[in-house]
N, C-alpha and C positions, 0 to 999 in steps of 0.2 A: 355872779362868774359864768364867763360861758361854756356850754357843755359840749364836748368834745363826741365827735360821732364815729364809731370804729367801722372797719368793713362787715359787712355781712356774710354770712355761709355762702348765700349764692354769689355775691362777688368775688370771694375768695376763690370758689370752684370754679368761675369763669376763668380768673387768670392762670390758675393750674391746668385749664382745659388748653386754654391758648399757647402756653409755654409748651405742653406736651405735642401739640400738632406742629408747633414750630420746631419742636427736637425732630419730630418723626420727617418732617422734610428736609431738615438741614443735615441730620445726621447721616445719611446716605449720599447727600452731596460731597460731605467731609470725607467719606470713606471712599467715594469714586475718585475724589482729588488727590489723596493718598495713594491710591493703586495707579493714577496718571503719573504721579512723581516716581514711583517703583518702576514703570514701565521706563520712563525717561531714563533714569538711572540704568536700566539693563541695554538700551539702545547706546549709551555712552560705553557700557561695558564691551558689547560686542564692536562699536566703531574703534575702541583701542585694540583689541585683540586683531581685529582686520589689520590696522596700520602696523601691529607688531610683525603679524603674519607678511605683510608685503616688504617689511624691513629684512625680515627672515628671506624672502625671496632674493631680494638683492645680494645677500652674501652667499648664498647656495644656488649658483647658476640660473636663477629664476625658476626654481624648481619648490613647489609647496612643501610645508613640513609633513612628515607622516603621520598619520593619524596612529599608529601604534608601533613600535619595534621593541624587540627585546634586546637588552644591553647586556654586555658580559658582566657578572655577578663578581660582588667584590670577594677579595682575598682567594681567588681560584676555588672557590667552592660551588660547584656547578650544580648542585642540587636547591641554589637559591638564585633561582633565573629570575629577573627583575625587569619590568616593562616600563617603558618610556611613551607618553601620549605626545601629541601636538603641544598640550599646554607646557610641557616641560621643555621643548624645543623652543618655544615663544616667549618663555618666561625671561632670558635674559636681555629683551627687546622691550619688555613692558616694566618688569623690576617690580611687579606687584602681584601677589596671589588674591589681593582681595577682588581683583576685577574679574575673577574667575567664577564668582559667586552671585548668582542671580539673586537680586533683593525679593524677588517672590519666591525662590526656591525653598522648598522646606529643610534643607541642607546648605546650613549657612557657616561653618567653621573653616575657616583659611587657611588652617593647619595640613600643609601637603604631606607632613612626614607621618602623621597619625591618623590622618582623615581621607576618606576619598573625595568629599566636600567639592573641592576644585576642579575635581573632572568630571563630573556628572549634572553640571549646570547647561555647558553648551557643549555644540558637537561639529565637528567637520563631515561632510558627507563622503563616504567611501567609495573608492574606485570598485568595481566590479571583477576586477582582475585579481583580487585577493582571494576569491573564491572558483576563480579559473570559467568565469562565463563573461559574454560580450557586453550584456548591460544587466542592470536589476529589473527585475518585473515586480509589479505590487497591484493588488487587488483591492488592499486596505482602505488607503483614502480615497480612492477612485469609486467605492463603494460597489465593488462586484467586477466592473470593469477591466479588462488586462490594460496597464499601463507602464511604461518603461520610464527609467531615469536611471542617471549616472552621477557619479561623485567625482573627487579631487584628489582625495588623500590616498597615500599608499600604505600598506603595512609589510614589516620586515619581521617575521615571526619565529623564523627557522635559527636555530644556534648550533652549528657544528659540534659535535661531541664525538666524531668518529675517532677513532684511534689514526689514521692517516691524515686527519686534518689538526688545525690549530684551535683548538679548544677555546669558547669563547667567540669565535670568529661569525659575524652575522652573513648569512647566505641565504639565497633565495629571496621569494617575496614578491612583492609589485611595487616599483617607485612610483611617488605621488607625480600627479602633473606638472607640466610647466604652464608657465602662465602663456606662452606662445599657442599652446594645444586648447586654450578657452576661446570659442568664436566670437562668443558674447560677453564679456566681462561684466557689463552692467545687467545681466539678467542672471548670470549663473552664480548659485550659493557658494559662499566661502566658510561661512562659521554662522550657527543660528541656534537658538534656544532648543536644548533637548535633554535627556539623561544620559547621556554615554557619550565620549570622546568620538565615536565612528558610527554611531547610531545602531552598531551590532545589528545588521541586516543577517537575516537566517533562511534556510532553506525549507520550502513547503515538504511535509511527509508525503503529499500527494503527488508534487510535481517537483522534483529534485532540481528543475532548472530554473524554476520560479522562485524568488528570493523578495521576502515582504521586509518592511519595518517591523523589529520585534516588539509589535503592540499587543499582538494576540497571544504571546507566549512570554508570561514571566520569566525572569532570569533571576537566580538567588546569588546574591553577592554577600560575604559573609560580616557581619556587624549590621548590613544593611536590609536584610531579609529578601523578599522577594519583590523585584521590581520591574515593573514595566518599561522598556526603553525606546526610546525613538525621540521624532520631532515634536516639541510641547508648544500648545499655547496656552500659557500659564498666566499671562497678564489679561487684565480688566474682566475678571468673571471667569477664567480659563482654569486649566487644573495643571497641577503637578505630575500628571500621567498623561499618555496617549489613550486613545480607546474614547473619545468623544463626539464620534461622529454624529451622534444622535442631536448632539447641541454643536456643530460645528461653526456657527455665527457666532456663538459665545468665547470670548478670550483671544487675544492676539499673539502672534509669535515674532521675535526680533531677527533680523535677517541682516548681516552685512555679505555685499556681493564682492565679487573678484575685482570690481574697479575700486572699492574703498567705500562704496556710499551704502548707508543703513536705511531700512525702512521697516516698520511694523506693518504686520499683514493679518487679517482673519484668517483663521486655518483652512476653512474652504477655499479663499482666494490664494492662499498660499499654494495648495496642491491644485490649482487649475491647469489645464492641459491644452497641448497644442498637437496638430498633425506634425509628424516629422518628415521630412522630404526623402531624407538618406533611408531612414528606416521604414517608411510607411505605414508608421502605426502611431498611435496617441503615446505622447511623453511628457511629463511634467514639464512646464515651460521655464521654472527657474532653477531644474535640475537637469539639465540637457548641455553638456559643455561643447559638443562636437560641432554643432552649427548653430545659426542665428534662427531664431522661429519669429 
């Protein structure tokens, strides 16, 4: 009879070592491929949102939707003031709450009635008029240098409850920009990855005329805890919160511009600066709607 020869221990160990090496090489590749697929899905989301916003503007005198607005409360109960965001206004045109959820977001529940999740994946840059200043100022993403920026979304947050007024009537506030006011639609941000509908800019304690992206000051949201809010580079190694300037080359942010085209940027590339002719000061080139740069 012919004697069968089995594998030796050394041969088995060599095979196991080869498999382990291949796994170590391939698993990161697979993870990167999955991350790239999620980024592509996010790009599709912001593209559809952008198209929905452009359809909205055609029905509303070519004016962009409001970032935030108070709406009359139900049943005449004026203690229950409710708030609508641009996602609510664009929803009839997209008819899908799922696209407002970034696949790389930590908040993935598409139920808009019981969760804030559909409202904290993407944001529209706000107009500085909502805080009564000519333009926003920022030193965070510019690493200490003063850089100015401007948005397109207005806010109507006052509800008239005076005895002489009509309860529930929205008064005051700042209207959103019109399409005609955007000098270079192909380079002005319309919607992008963020963790708040309007990026929630806030005033510096040291300089009340200087407004920052709210990355240095966490905001408390019931059921969500303290959250840093602002533009996010959450894709391909990025994070679900801002404040990653030490690693600004890591991660990408998905952006749809006012002309409807979509692009993914590295965070430091997105916050690149140009010199404004009209202002005579540095501005963020993708956040300056009043002139071509």
